[in-house]
N, C-alpha and C positions, 0 to 999 in steps of 0.2 A: 488793922490791915497794914501789911508791910509796904514800904515805899516801892519795892520792886514790883509788887502786884499792882500797885497804883499806876506805875509806868506802863505795865502791860495792858491794863484796862484802858488807859488813856490812848494808847496806840491803836487798840482795837476800835475804840469809838471814833478816832480820827479817820481810820481807814474806812469804816462804815459810812461816815459822813461824806468822805471824799467820793466813794463809790456812788452814794445817793445823789450827790450834786452832779456827778458826771452823767447820771442817767436821766437827764432832762434836756430840753431844747427850748430855745426862745425864737419866736417868729417876728420878723421885721418886714414891713411893707417896702417893696422896691419900686414897682410901677403898676399901673393899671392901663389896659388897652383902651382904644376907643370902642364905641358901641356898634361898629359895623359887623361884629361877630355875633350874628343873631342866634339866640338860644344855644350858646356853646355848651355841649354836653361833656366832651372829653378833650384832653390835651395830650399830645405825644411829643416827647423830646427826642429828636433824631440826631445823635451825636456825629454821624457821618457828614452831615451838612451843617451841623450846629444851628438847627432851626427847630421851630415848633410847628406841628400840624394840629389844627383845631377843628374838631367835628362839630359843625353847626346844624342843629335840627331845623332851624329857620321856620319855626311854627310848632305845631303840636306833634307828639309821637303817635302817628296813625298811618294806616296803609294808604290813605289818600294824599299824604304829604310827599310830593315828589320834588320838593324845592330845597332839600337839604344839600349842603356842600361842605367841602373841606378847605379851610384857609391855610395858607403858608405864612407864618409869622416869624419875625426876627426875635432874637433873645432880648432886644430892647423894647419889645411890645409893639413895634411898628409892623403893619401888615405889608408883606411882600407881594402876595397875590391872594386877593380875597377869595376867588373861586378857582383854586388849584384843581379841584375835582368837583363836578356838579351833577345834577340830575340824579341825586341819590334819595333814598327813602328813609327818613327819620334816623340819620346816622348817630352812632353812639361810640362804643369802644373801638380802639385802633391798636395795630401792632405792625411792626416791620419784620419781614423775613427776606433776606437778600435784597433784591431790587424791587420788591413788591410791598405795597401798603395794603393791609387788610382792615376792613371796617365793617361793623355790623350794621345791617339795615333791620327792618322789623322782623322779617322771616328768612333772611338770607345773609350771606357774607359776600361783600364785594371785594374783588382783587384789583388793585389799581397800580399802574406803572408809576414808580416813584420818581422817574425823571420827567414824565409828560403829564401826569394826572389823568391819563386815559384809563377808563374802566376796561379791564381785560377779560374778566370772568365774574360770574355770580354763582355762588354755591348755596342752593336752598337747604334748609334744615327741616326735616320731616316733622310736621305738627307744631312747628315753632309758633309762639304767641308774641313774645317780646324779647328778642335777642338784645343783649346788652354789652358786656365787656369782652375784651380779648386779651389773652396773654400767650406768649410764644416760647416754646422750647426750641431754641435755635440749633442745638446740636442734633436733635432728632427730627427737626423741621416739622414740628406739630403746632398747629394753631388751635388754642383752646378758646371756647366760647361759652358764655352763660346765657340761658334762657330764663329771664326773671319771671315770665308768665307761668312757667311750669316747674320752676325749681330744678333745672337740669344743667348739667355740664356736658358740652359736646367737644369733639376733637375733629379737626380737618387735617388730613394727612394724605398727601399725594392725590389731592382732588376728591378724596372720599371722606364723607362725614359719618362719624360713629358716635354713639352715646357712651359717655364715660361713667356718669353716675346720675341717679335721680332718687327721689323719695326722701322720707325723714332721715336726718333732721334738715335736709336741704329745703329751703323755702324762700322764694324771692331772691334767688342767687343773683349776685350782681358783680361787684368788683373782683378782679383777678390779678394775680402776680405769680410769675413762675421764677423760682430761684432754688438752687441747690437740689434739683431733681424733685422738688415739691411744688404743688400748685396751691397757692393760697386763695381761698374763696371767701368773699364777703357775703354773709347771709342776710336775709331780710329782717331777721330778729336782732341784728347787731353782733352776731357771733363771727369771729374771724377763725376760719378753719384752715388746717393744713391737710391737703389731700395727696396721697401717694398714688399717682396715676397707674402704677403697675399693680398694686395690691388693692386699690380702691379704699384703703384704710383712711378714715377721717379722724383727726385729733383737733382739739380746741386749743387755740393760741391765746385768745383774749375775747372780751366782749365789751361793746360800747352800748350807748343808749338807743340807737336806731339802726336801720338798714345801712350797710356799708356800700358806698358808691365807688370809691377809688381806693387803691392800695399802692403805696410805693415803699421800697426798702431803703433803709439808711445804712445798712450793714450791721453785723454783729447781732442779728435777729431782732433788730428794732425797726419800727415801721411808722409811717404816718397814714392814717385812714381818714376818709371824709364821709360824712353823712350828707345826703343831698340837701336836706333842709338848711344846712349852714354850719354844721359843727366840724371842726378839725381836731383829730385826736392823735396823740403820741402814744404808741404802744411800745412798752419797754421789753427787754429781753426776758423778764420774769413773768410777762403777761399782764402786768398792771398797766393802767392807762391814765393819761392826763389830758384833760380838755384844754387845748391851746388857743382855740378861737371859736367864737359862736356869733355868727351874723344872722341867725334865724329871727331875732327880734326885729331886725331891719328888713326881713324878707329877702335877704341876699343869699343865694344858694352856694353850696360848695360841692360841685359834681366830681367827675372823674379826673383826678389830677395827674400831673407828671412831675418828674424830679430830674434835675441836672446835678449829678454828684460832684462834678468838678467845681462848679460855681456854688454848690450847696444852695440851690434855689428851687423852690416849689412853684409850679404854675397851676393855678386853680381856676377852673371855669365857673362863672357865676350864673349860668343858665338864664333865668328870666331877667337878670340884670344886664345881660348882653355884653359882658366883658370877660377878660382873663386877667387875673391878678398874679403878679410875681411876688413871692415872699421868701426872704432869705432865712436860712437856719443857722443858728449859733448855739 
């Protein structure tokens, strides 16, 4: 083998190694909140105020639970206002559109004034069983919602609720993320789908071991997804996955997370552990 060929091969190997090394992340704990955040199901990072909103089920997910609330929390983990919005029913996913905060309840979506925490409207979803996550197309002003109980994706636009997609392969639909005109959907079987809302075409991005609760984008088609039981996965641009954390043996959940891209910090609600954990990405 000639020396020149050896140099070429060495360069290709080094480039491959460099790319492989770049396609990974490391998670480092930063802080953990106190336990006043009762059964936190989801966290939303709101860059306009530089704060977190935490949807606390405060009990079990049922129609009888009217004690759910949304807490306002600082980026240091300190609670600013425990019950920013209250008298909610089994709160789960959240999203902000303009000056409104949207949050799912069991069978409807609540619209909340972002300044005061006052509930302004409620939008029922026909036949809903277990509404879960929310993602928002801010340009078209569409709020997308999953119904885990029926494997459906809904859209709220101009006060009107319409069905986007249902049926196989959707089942136990949960986590949502809207980016680049595509809706990423976390399925109950662990599949991460990309859905084109215009054509209703579904394509598979990746698959993890269990149902996907939360999805955040890190840029360049890479993601972090959580499984409710306690697993945190890194999804690479090529669709391969790495398990970065697993607290399921300790029975500490990892529900619907949020991401602060400027600080490169994830905020993970621990559900029955009654805290939110901040974890930095490197």
